[in-house]
C-alpha positions in Angstrom: -6.6 24.2 -2.9 -4.4 22.6 -5.6 -1.5 24.3 -3.9 -2.5 22.7 -0.6 -2.5 19.2 -2.1 0.9 19.8 -3.7 2.3 20.9 -0.4 1.7 17.2 0.8 2.0 15.1 -2.3 5.1 16.8 -3.8 7.4 16.1 -0.7 6.0 12.5 -0.7 7.0 12.0 -4.4 10.4 13.6 -3.9 11.2 11.5 -1.0 10.2 8.3 -3.0 12.5 9.5 -5.8 15.3 9.8 -3.5 15.0 6.3 -2.0 17.9 4.9 -0.5 19.9 1.8 -1.7 21.2 -0.4 1.2 21.4 -4.1 2.1 18.6 -5.8 4.2 18.1 -9.1 5.6 15.9 -11.5 3.6 12.2 -11.1 4.4 12.3 -7.8 6.4 12.5 -4.1 5.8 15.1 -2.7 8.1 14.0 0.5 10.1 17.3 2.2 8.9 16.6 1.9 5.3 12.9 3.0 5.4 12.0 6.3 3.8 9.3 7.0 6.4 8.8 5.6 10.0 7.3 2.2 10.2 4.5 3.3 12.5 2.3 1.5 14.9 1.2 -2.2 14.6 -2.5 -2.2 13.1 -4.9 -4.0 15.5 -8.0 -4.0 13.6 -9.2 -7.2 11.7 -8.9 -5.6 8.1 -5.5 -7.5 7.6 -4.0 -10.9 7.7 -0.6 -11.2 9.4 1.3 -8.3 10.8 0.9 -4.7 9.4 2.2 -1.4 10.5 0.7 2.1 9.8 2.5 5.5 9.9 -0.2 8.1 9.2 1.5 11.1 7.4 -1.6 13.1 6.4 -5.2 12.8 7.7 -7.8 13.8 5.2 -9.7 16.8 6.3 -12.0 19.6 5.0 -9.2 21.4 3.2 -7.6 18.2 1.5 -9.6 15.1 1.7 -6.7 12.8 0.8 -5.0 10.7 3.5 -1.5 9.5 3.1 0.0 6.7 5.0 3.1 4.6 5.0 2.2 0.7 5.4 4.6 -1.9 6.2 3.5 -5.4 5.6 5.6 -8.3 7.2 6.1 -11.4 4.9 2.7 -13.0 4.2 0.7 -10.1 5.5 -2.1 -8.7 3.4 -5.3 -6.6 3.4 -8.7 -7.9 3.1 -10.6 -7.3 -0.2 -11.8 -3.7 -0.1 -12.6 -0.8 -2.2 -12.2 3.0 -2.1 -15.2 5.3 -3.2 -12.7 8.0 -4.4 -9.9 5.7 -5.4 -6.4 5.2 -4.1 -2.7 5.4 -5.3 -0.1 2.9 -4.0 3.5 3.8 -4.3 6.0 0.9 -3.5 9.0 2.1 -1.5 10.5 -1.4 -0.5 10.2 -5.0 -0.7 8.1 -7.4 -2.9 4.3 -7.3 -2.7 1.2 -8.2 -4.5 -1.9 -6.2 -5.8 -5.0 -7.9 -7.3 -8.3 -6.5 -8.5 -11.4 -8.6 -8.5 -11.5 -10.8 -11.5 -7.9 -10.0 -12.6 -4.6 -11.8 -12.2 -2.4 -10.8 -9.2 0.5 -8.5 -9.9 3.9 -8.8 -8.4 5.1 -5.3 -7.1 8.7 -4.0 -6.6 10.2 -0.8 -5.3 9.3 2.1 -7.7 6.0 0.5 -8.9 2.9 2.6 -8.7 -0.6 1.4 -8.8 -3.7 3.5 -9.4 -6.8 1.9 -7.7 -10.0 2.9 -9.5 -13.0 4.0 -7.4 -15.1 1.3 -6.1 -13.1 -1.5 -7.6 -12.6 -4.5 -5.1 -8.9 -5.2 -4.6 -6.2 -6.4 -2.1 -2.6 -5.8 -1.6 0.1 -7.0 0.7 3.6 -8.7 1.0 4.8 -11.5 -0.7 5.2 -14.8 1.2 8.8 -14.3 2.0 9.6 -10.6 1.7 8.3 -7.6 3.6 6.5 -4.9 1.6 6.3 -1.2 2.2 4.0 1.2 0.3 2.7 4.8 0.5 -0.9 4.7 0.1 -2.8 7.9 -1.0 -6.5 7.5 -0.4 -9.2 9.9 -1.5 -11.9 10.3 1.3 -14.2 12.8 -0.3 -16.7 10.1 -1.3 -16.7 8.1 1.9 -14.5 5.7 3.9 -12.9 2.4 2.7 -15.4 -0.5 2.2 -13.9 -3.6 3.8 -15.0 -7.1 2.5 -13.9 -10.6 3.1 -10.4 -11.9 3.8 -8.2 -13.0 0.9 -8.1 -16.8 1.0 -4.8 -18.7 1.1 -5.6 -20.0 -2.4 -6.0 -16.7 -3.9 -2.9 -15.3 -2.0 -0.7 -18.2 -3.1 -1.9 -18.4 -6.6 1.0 -18.6 -9.1 -0.9 -16.7 -11.7 0.6 -13.1 -11.7 2.1 -10.4 -13.9 3.9 -7.1 -13.6 2.0 -3.8 -13.6 1.1 -2.6 -17.0 1.0 -6.2 -18.5 
């Protein structure tokens, strides 16, 4: 079973490490510079703003992790939510935010990795003026994502922030 997981996660990590350096217009991630496809526009109400999802791996009985490339347009963000089995976010482009309930908002850049602890309410998304792209690896073995309320503008626009690990 461990080899099965490595067959999916190792290629993702290798692609991330080989990320490309190219110019992009302010505020958007150009399709030609993306490591993975942008995907389809998300039409559910779990996000504010425009978000795209390219599902790379669906969790199943052999490997319960799902892996998706998520593209947030400037200002787009998730609702508060938690994952019963946790989540890993790997930033592949742009500038984004991540915040856990009761903690300061973090500013994320390409190459940053966040480990979301199980059952901890959090949100993530793009900065106000720059698109944000992440690969999300989400454990599904303990149940689906638990969605909560929308992130208010006052929380989203808060100037209190820090870098991961600070």
